[in-house]
LODO-662135 format. One record per atom (N, C-alpha, C, O): atom name; y, x, z; residue in one letter. Coordinates in nm, 2 decimals, decimal comma. Atoms other than C-alpha are relative to their C-alpha. Last residue first. Example, Ala and Ser with C-alpha at 12.3 -4.5 7.8 and 13.67 -1.06 7.14 Angstrom:
BEGIN
+-------+--------+--------+--------+--------+
: atome :     yy :     xx :     zz : residu :
+-------+--------+--------+--------+--------+
:     N :  -0,11 :  -0,09 :   0,00 :      s :
:    CA :  -0,11 :   1,37 :   0,71 :      s :
:     C :   0,11 :  -0,08 :   0,08 :      s :
:     O :   0,22 :  -0,03 :   0,09 :      s :
:     N :  -0,12 :   0,09 :   0,00 :      a :
:    CA :  -0,45 :   1,23 :   0,78 :      a :
:     C :   0,12 :   0,09 :   0,00 :      a :
:     O :   0,12 :   0,19 :   0,07 :      a :
+-------+--------+--------+--------+--------+
END
This chain:
BEGIN
+-------+--------+--------+--------+--------+
: atome :     yy :     xx :     zz : residu :
+-------+--------+--------+--------+--------+
:     N :   0,08 :  -0,09 :  -0,02 :      s :
:    CA :  -5,18 :   0,43 :   2,43 :      s :
:     C :   0,04 :   0,07 :   0,14 :      s :
:     O :  -0,02 :   0,17 :   0,18 :      s :
:     N :   0,07 :   0,12 :  -0,12 :      n :
:    CA :  -4,90 :   0,20 :   2,32 :      n :
:     C :  -0,12 :   0,07 :   0,09 :      n :
:     O :  -0,10 :   0,03 :   0,21 :      n :
:     N :  -0,16 :  -0,02 :  -0,11 :      t :
:    CA :  -4,69 :   0,50 :   2,17 :      t :
:     C :  -0,08 :  -0,15 :   0,10 :      t :
:     O :  -0,05 :  -0,20 :   0,21 :      t :
:     N :   0,01 :  -0,16 :  -0,07 :      m :
:    CA :  -5,07 :   0,62 :   1,99 :      m :
:     C :   0,14 :  -0,03 :   0,03 :      m :
:     O :   0,20 :   0,08 :   0,03 :      m :
:     N :   0,10 :   0,00 :  -0,04 :      t :
:    CA :  -5,08 :   0,22 :   1,84 :      t :
:     C :  -0,02 :   0,13 :   0,09 :      t :
:     O :  -0,09 :   0,11 :   0,19 :      t :
:     N :  -0,04 :   0,06 :  -0,11 :      q :
:    CA :  -4,75 :   0,18 :   1,73 :      q :
:     C :  -0,13 :   0,04 :   0,10 :      q :
:     O :  -0,10 :   0,09 :   0,21 :      q :
:     N :  -0,10 :  -0,11 :  -0,09 :      r :
:    CA :  -4,76 :   0,54 :   1,51 :      r :
:     C :   0,01 :  -0,13 :   0,15 :      r :
:     O :   0,04 :  -0,09 :   0,27 :      r :
:     N :   0,09 :  -0,11 :  -0,13 :      k :
:    CA :  -5,13 :   0,40 :   1,41 :      k :
:     C :   0,13 :   0,06 :   0,05 :      k :
:     O :   0,12 :   0,15 :   0,14 :      k :
:     N :   0,12 :   0,05 :  -0,11 :      l :
:    CA :  -4,97 :   0,04 :   1,31 :      l :
:     C :  -0,02 :   0,11 :   0,08 :      l :
:     O :  -0,02 :   0,11 :   0,20 :      l :
:     N :  -0,06 :   0,08 :  -0,09 :      a :
:    CA :  -4,68 :   0,21 :   1,11 :      a :
:     C :  -0,09 :   0,01 :   0,09 :      a :
:     O :  -0,10 :   0,11 :   0,16 :      a :
:     N :  -0,06 :  -0,12 :  -0,07 :      t :
:    CA :  -4,87 :   0,47 :   0,97 :      t :
:     C :   0,05 :  -0,06 :   0,06 :      t :
:     O :   0,03 :  -0,02 :   0,18 :      t :
:     N :   0,11 :  -0,01 :  -0,06 :      l :
:    CA :  -5,13 :   0,15 :   0,83 :      l :
:     C :   0,11 :   0,14 :   0,04 :      l :
:     O :   0,03 :   0,23 :   0,02 :      l :
:     N :   0,09 :   0,11 :  -0,09 :      t :
:    CA :  -4,82 :  -0,06 :   0,71 :      t :
:     C :  -0,08 :   0,07 :   0,08 :      t :
:     O :  -0,06 :   0,04 :   0,20 :      t :
:     N :  -0,14 :  -0,04 :  -0,11 :      k :
:    CA :  -4,68 :   0,29 :   0,56 :      k :
:     C :   0,03 :  -0,11 :   0,07 :      k :
:     O :   0,13 :  -0,11 :   0,14 :      k :
:     N :   0,03 :  -0,07 :   0,00 :      c :
:    CA :  -5,01 :   0,28 :   0,33 :      c :
:     C :   0,12 :   0,04 :   0,15 :      c :
:     O :   0,10 :   0,11 :   0,25 :      c :
:     N :   0,03 :   0,00 :  -0,15 :      a :
:    CA :  -5,00 :  -0,04 :   0,27 :      a :
:     C :  -0,04 :   0,07 :   0,06 :      a :
:     O :  -0,12 :   0,04 :   0,15 :      a :
:     N :  -0,05 :   0,18 :  -0,14 :      a :
:    CA :  -4,68 :  -0,09 :   0,12 :      a :
:     C :  -0,14 :   0,03 :   0,09 :      a :
:     O :  -0,13 :   0,04 :   0,21 :      a :
:     N :   0,04 :   0,18 :   0,04 :      s :
:    CA :  -4,76 :   0,22 :  -0,12 :      s :
:     C :   0,08 :  -0,06 :   0,18 :      s :
:     O :   0,12 :  -0,05 :   0,29 :      s :
:     N :  -0,10 :   0,05 :   0,05 :      r :
:    CA :  -4,58 :   0,61 :  -0,14 :      r :
:     C :   0,01 :  -0,21 :   0,05 :      r :
:     O :   0,10 :  -0,30 :   0,06 :      r :
:     N :  -0,09 :  -0,03 :  -0,08 :      h :
:    CA :  -4,86 :   0,81 :  -0,01 :      h :
:     C :   0,08 :  -0,10 :   0,03 :      h :
:     O :   0,08 :  -0,15 :   0,14 :      h :
:     N :   0,08 :   0,06 :  -0,05 :      v :
:    CA :  -5,10 :   0,65 :  -0,27 :      v :
:     C :   0,11 :  -0,02 :   0,15 :      v :
:     O :   0,14 :  -0,12 :   0,21 :      v :
:     N :   0,07 :  -0,08 :  -0,07 :      p :
:    CA :  -4,84 :   0,72 :  -0,55 :      p :
:     C :  -0,01 :  -0,05 :   0,13 :      p :
:     O :   0,08 :  -0,12 :   0,18 :      p :
:     N :   0,00 :  -0,05 :  -0,14 :      t :
:    CA :  -4,70 :   0,45 :  -0,71 :      t :
:     C :  -0,06 :   0,07 :   0,07 :      t :
:     O :  -0,12 :   0,00 :   0,15 :      t :
:     N :  -0,06 :  -0,19 :   0,08 :      k :
:    CA :  -4,77 :   0,52 :  -1,13 :      k :
:     C :   0,02 :  -0,02 :   0,18 :      k :
:     O :  -0,03 :   0,08 :   0,24 :      k :
:     N :   0,13 :  -0,12 :   0,02 :      l :
:    CA :  -5,12 :   0,25 :  -1,05 :      l :
:     C :   0,10 :   0,11 :  -0,04 :      l :
:     O :   0,07 :   0,21 :  -0,09 :      l :
:     N :   0,08 :  -0,05 :  -0,13 :      a :
:    CA :  -4,87 :  -0,03 :  -0,85 :      a :
:     C :  -0,09 :   0,15 :  -0,07 :      a :
:     O :  -0,12 :   0,24 :   0,00 :      a :
:     N :  -0,02 :  -0,08 :  -0,11 :      s :
:    CA :  -4,62 :  -0,02 :  -1,11 :      s :
:     C :  -0,08 :   0,07 :   0,10 :      s :
:     O :  -0,08 :   0,19 :   0,14 :      s :
:     N :   0,00 :  -0,10 :   0,14 :      d :
:    CA :  -4,86 :  -0,11 :  -1,46 :      d :
:     C :   0,11 :   0,09 :   0,19 :      d :
:     O :   0,07 :   0,19 :   0,24 :      d :
:     N :   0,13 :  -0,09 :   0,00 :      r :
:    CA :  -5,00 :  -0,37 :  -1,22 :      r :
:     C :   0,07 :   0,16 :  -0,06 :      r :
:     O :   0,00 :   0,26 :  -0,05 :      r :
:     N :  -0,01 :  -0,04 :  -0,19 :      s :
:    CA :  -4,60 :  -0,51 :  -1,06 :      s :
:     C :  -0,19 :   0,06 :  -0,06 :      s :
:     O :  -0,24 :   0,12 :   0,04 :      s :
:     N :  -0,13 :  -0,09 :  -0,03 :      n :
:    CA :  -4,52 :  -0,51 :  -1,49 :      n :
:     C :  -0,05 :   0,06 :   0,21 :      n :
:     O :  -0,03 :   0,16 :   0,27 :      n :
:     N :  -0,03 :  -0,14 :   0,11 :      a :
:    CA :  -4,77 :  -0,70 :  -1,62 :      a :
:     C :   0,03 :   0,12 :   0,06 :      a :
:     O :  -0,03 :   0,23 :   0,07 :      a :
:     N :   0,11 :  -0,08 :  -0,04 :      q :
:    CA :  -4,77 :  -0,95 :  -1,32 :      q :
:     C :  -0,03 :   0,09 :  -0,05 :      q :
:     O :  -0,06 :   0,18 :   0,02 :      q :
:     N :  -0,07 :  -0,11 :  -0,06 :      i :
:    CA :  -4,40 :  -1,00 :  -1,51 :      i :
:     C :  -0,12 :   0,04 :   0,14 :      i :
:     O :  -0,09 :   0,13 :   0,23 :      i :
:     N :  -0,07 :  -0,13 :   0,04 :      h :
:    CA :  -4,56 :  -1,01 :  -1,79 :      h :
:     C :   0,04 :   0,02 :   0,09 :      h :
:     O :   0,07 :   0,14 :   0,10 :      h :
:     N :   0,13 :  -0,10 :   0,02 :      s :
:    CA :  -4,81 :  -1,26 :  -1,68 :      s :
:     C :   0,12 :   0,12 :  -0,07 :      s :
:     O :   0,07 :   0,22 :  -0,10 :      s :
:     N :   0,03 :  -0,08 :  -0,13 :      e :
:    CA :  -4,55 :  -1,49 :  -1,50 :      e :
:     C :  -0,12 :   0,12 :  -0,06 :      e :
:     O :  -0,18 :   0,19 :   0,02 :      e :
:     N :   0,13 :   0,10 :  -0,01 :      s :
:    CA :  -4,31 :  -1,54 :  -1,80 :      s :
:     C :  -0,09 :   0,09 :   0,10 :      s :
:     O :  -0,08 :   0,21 :   0,12 :      s :
:     N :  -0,05 :   0,10 :  -0,09 :      v :
:    CA :  -3,94 :  -1,37 :  -1,75 :      v :
:     C :  -0,19 :  -0,05 :   0,06 :      v :
:     O :  -0,24 :  -0,05 :   0,17 :      v :
:     N :  -0,07 :  -0,05 :  -0,09 :      e :
:    CA :  -3,93 :  -1,14 :  -2,03 :      e :
:     C :  -0,03 :  -0,02 :   0,16 :      e :
:     O :  -0,01 :   0,07 :   0,24 :      e :
:     N :   0,12 :  -0,09 :  -0,01 :      h :
:    CA :  -4,17 :  -1,34 :  -2,23 :      h :
:     C :   0,08 :   0,11 :   0,07 :      h :
:     O :  -0,01 :   0,19 :   0,10 :      h :
:     N :   0,09 :   0,00 :   0,00 :      a :
:    CA :  -3,88 :  -1,54 :  -2,23 :      a :
:     C :  -0,17 :   0,01 :   0,03 :      a :
:     O :  -0,25 :  -0,07 :   0,07 :      a :
:     N :  -0,03 :   0,02 :  -0,05 :      q :
:    CA :  -3,62 :  -1,33 :  -2,35 :      q :
:     C :  -0,11 :  -0,05 :   0,12 :      q :
:     O :  -0,15 :   0,03 :   0,21 :      q :
:     N :  -0,01 :  -0,21 :  -0,04 :      i :
:    CA :  -3,81 :  -1,15 :  -2,60 :      i :
:     C :   0,02 :  -0,04 :   0,17 :      i :
:     O :  -0,05 :   0,01 :   0,26 :      i :
:     N :   0,11 :  -0,01 :   0,03 :      g :
:    CA :  -3,86 :  -1,59 :  -2,75 :      g :
:     C :   0,01 :   0,15 :   0,13 :      g :
:     O :  -0,04 :   0,13 :   0,24 :      g :
:     N :  -0,04 :   0,07 :  -0,11 :      d :
:    CA :  -3,40 :  -1,61 :  -2,68 :      d :
:     C :  -0,20 :   0,00 :   0,01 :      d :
:     O :  -0,21 :  -0,01 :   0,13 :      d :
:     N :   0,02 :  -0,04 :  -0,15 :      i :
:    CA :  -3,38 :  -1,25 :  -2,84 :      i :
:     C :  -0,04 :  -0,12 :   0,08 :      i :
:     O :  -0,07 :  -0,09 :   0,20 :      i :
:     N :  -0,17 :   0,04 :  -0,10 :      k :
:    CA :  -3,51 :  -1,39 :  -3,15 :      k :
:     C :  -0,04 :   0,02 :   0,08 :      k :
:     O :  -0,16 :   0,01 :   0,12 :      k :
:     N :  -0,14 :  -0,14 :  -0,07 :      l :
:    CA :  -3,79 :  -1,14 :  -3,30 :      l :
:     C :   0,14 :  -0,01 :   0,08 :      l :
:     O :   0,22 :   0,06 :   0,13 :      l :
:     N :  -0,12 :   0,01 :  -0,07 :      y :
:    CA :  -4,08 :  -1,36 :  -3,35 :      y :
:     C :   0,04 :   0,08 :   0,08 :      y :
:     O :   0,01 :   0,13 :   0,18 :      y :
:     N :  -0,07 :  -0,02 :   0,08 :      t :
:    CA :  -4,36 :  -1,13 :  -3,56 :      t :
:     C :   0,18 :  -0,08 :   0,07 :      t :
:     O :   0,28 :  -0,02 :   0,06 :      t :
:     N :  -0,06 :   0,14 :   0,12 :      t :
:    CA :  -4,59 :  -1,11 :  -3,35 :      t :
:     C :   0,08 :   0,00 :  -0,03 :      t :
:     O :   0,15 :   0,06 :   0,06 :      t :
:     N :  -0,10 :  -0,07 :   0,04 :      g :
:    CA :  -4,86 :  -0,87 :  -3,14 :      g :
:     C :   0,06 :  -0,14 :  -0,07 :      g :
:     O :   0,00 :  -0,25 :  -0,09 :      g :
:     N :   0,04 :  -0,01 :   0,14 :      k :
:    CA :  -5,16 :  -0,95 :  -3,03 :      k :
:     C :   0,11 :   0,03 :  -0,08 :      k :
:     O :   0,08 :   0,09 :  -0,18 :      k :
:     N :   0,14 :  -0,07 :   0,02 :      v :
:    CA :  -5,08 :  -0,92 :  -2,68 :      v :
:     C :  -0,02 :   0,11 :  -0,13 :      v :
:     O :  -0,02 :   0,24 :  -0,15 :      v :
:     N :  -0,03 :  -0,13 :   0,01 :      f :
:    CA :  -4,69 :  -1,03 :  -2,74 :      f :
:     C :  -0,11 :   0,11 :   0,02 :      f :
:     O :  -0,09 :   0,23 :  -0,01 :      f :
:     N :  -0,05 :  -0,05 :   0,14 :      a :
:    CA :  -4,82 :  -1,35 :  -2,85 :      a :
:     C :   0,06 :   0,13 :  -0,02 :      a :
:     O :   0,06 :   0,18 :  -0,14 :      a :
:     N :  -0,15 :  -0,05 :   0,03 :      n :
:    CA :  -4,97 :  -1,42 :  -2,51 :      n :
:     C :  -0,03 :   0,05 :  -0,14 :      n :
:     O :  -0,13 :   0,10 :  -0,18 :      n :
:     N :  -0,01 :  -0,05 :   0,18 :      e :
:    CA :  -5,26 :  -1,65 :  -2,52 :      e :
:     C :   0,12 :   0,05 :  -0,05 :      e :
:     O :   0,20 :   0,00 :  -0,13 :      e :
:     N :  -0,12 :   0,02 :   0,08 :      d :
:    CA :  -5,34 :  -1,63 :  -2,13 :      d :
:     C :   0,00 :  -0,02 :  -0,16 :      d :
:     O :  -0,10 :   0,02 :  -0,21 :      d :
:     N :  -0,03 :   0,19 :   0,02 :      k :
:    CA :  -5,66 :  -1,74 :  -1,95 :      k :
:     C :   0,17 :   0,03 :  -0,06 :      k :
:     O :   0,25 :  -0,06 :  -0,05 :      k :
:     N :   0,07 :   0,03 :   0,12 :      d :
:    CA :  -5,77 :  -1,36 :  -1,99 :      d :
:     C :   0,03 :  -0,15 :  -0,02 :      d :
:     O :   0,00 :  -0,21 :  -0,12 :      d :
:     N :   0,03 :   0,13 :  -0,09 :      r :
:    CA :  -5,49 :  -1,18 :  -1,84 :      r :
:     C :  -0,06 :  -0,09 :  -0,09 :      r :
:     O :   0,00 :  -0,12 :  -0,20 :      r :
:     N :  -0,03 :   0,15 :   0,05 :      p :
:    CA :  -5,38 :  -0,88 :  -2,02 :      p :
:     C :  -0,04 :  -0,09 :   0,07 :      p :
:     O :  -0,02 :  -0,04 :   0,18 :      p :
:     N :   0,03 :   0,06 :  -0,11 :      f :
:    CA :  -5,26 :  -0,50 :  -1,87 :      f :
:     C :  -0,06 :  -0,21 :   0,01 :      f :
:     O :  -0,01 :  -0,29 :   0,09 :      f :
:     N :   0,07 :  -0,13 :  -0,05 :      q :
:    CA :  -5,25 :  -0,26 :  -2,15 :      q :
:     C :  -0,04 :  -0,12 :   0,16 :      q :
:     O :  -0,14 :  -0,10 :   0,23 :      q :
:     N :   0,11 :  -0,04 :   0,04 :      q :
:    CA :  -5,11 :  -0,52 :  -2,35 :      q :
:     C :  -0,14 :   0,07 :   0,09 :      q :
:     O :  -0,26 :   0,06 :   0,08 :      q :
:     N :   0,11 :   0,13 :   0,00 :      c :
:    CA :  -4,88 :  -0,71 :  -2,15 :      c :
:     C :  -0,18 :   0,06 :  -0,06 :      c :
:     O :  -0,29 :   0,02 :  -0,03 :      c :
:     N :   0,13 :   0,04 :  -0,12 :      v :
:    CA :  -4,78 :  -0,33 :  -2,07 :      v :
:     C :  -0,05 :  -0,12 :   0,03 :      v :
:     O :  -0,12 :  -0,15 :   0,13 :      v :
:     N :   0,09 :  -0,11 :   0,03 :      s :
:    CA :  -4,70 :  -0,23 :  -2,49 :      s :
:     C :  -0,10 :  -0,03 :   0,20 :      s :
:     O :  -0,22 :  -0,04 :   0,23 :      s :
:     N :  -0,01 :  -0,01 :  -0,13 :      c :
:    CA :  -4,57 :  -0,59 :  -2,53 :      c :
:     C :  -0,09 :   0,12 :   0,10 :      c :
:     O :  -0,18 :   0,09 :   0,17 :      c :
:     N :   0,06 :   0,04 :  -0,05 :      i :
:    CA :  -4,57 :  -0,63 :  -2,90 :      i :
:     C :   0,04 :   0,06 :   0,18 :      i :
:     O :   0,12 :   0,15 :   0,21 :      i :
:     N :  -0,02 :  -0,06 :  -0,18 :      m :
:    CA :  -4,37 :  -0,68 :  -3,17 :      m :
:     C :  -0,11 :   0,01 :   0,09 :      m :
:     O :  -0,20 :  -0,07 :   0,06 :      m :
+-------+--------+--------+--------+--------+
END
């Protein structure tokens, strides 16, 4: 079994069995991987790539600042 998200966004310092592939299929191992820091970060990176720029948190913040600046002028 592999984790495609962790495989796409591996962390160099981690020895993640789900990146290389594992035959350990017990549910506790899969659940532990799902809440691991490396898996959570890989999911975050994957989501960031799939989010259109105009919907990103950075764009929303910049738009709000621009509106605020224009109203205060």
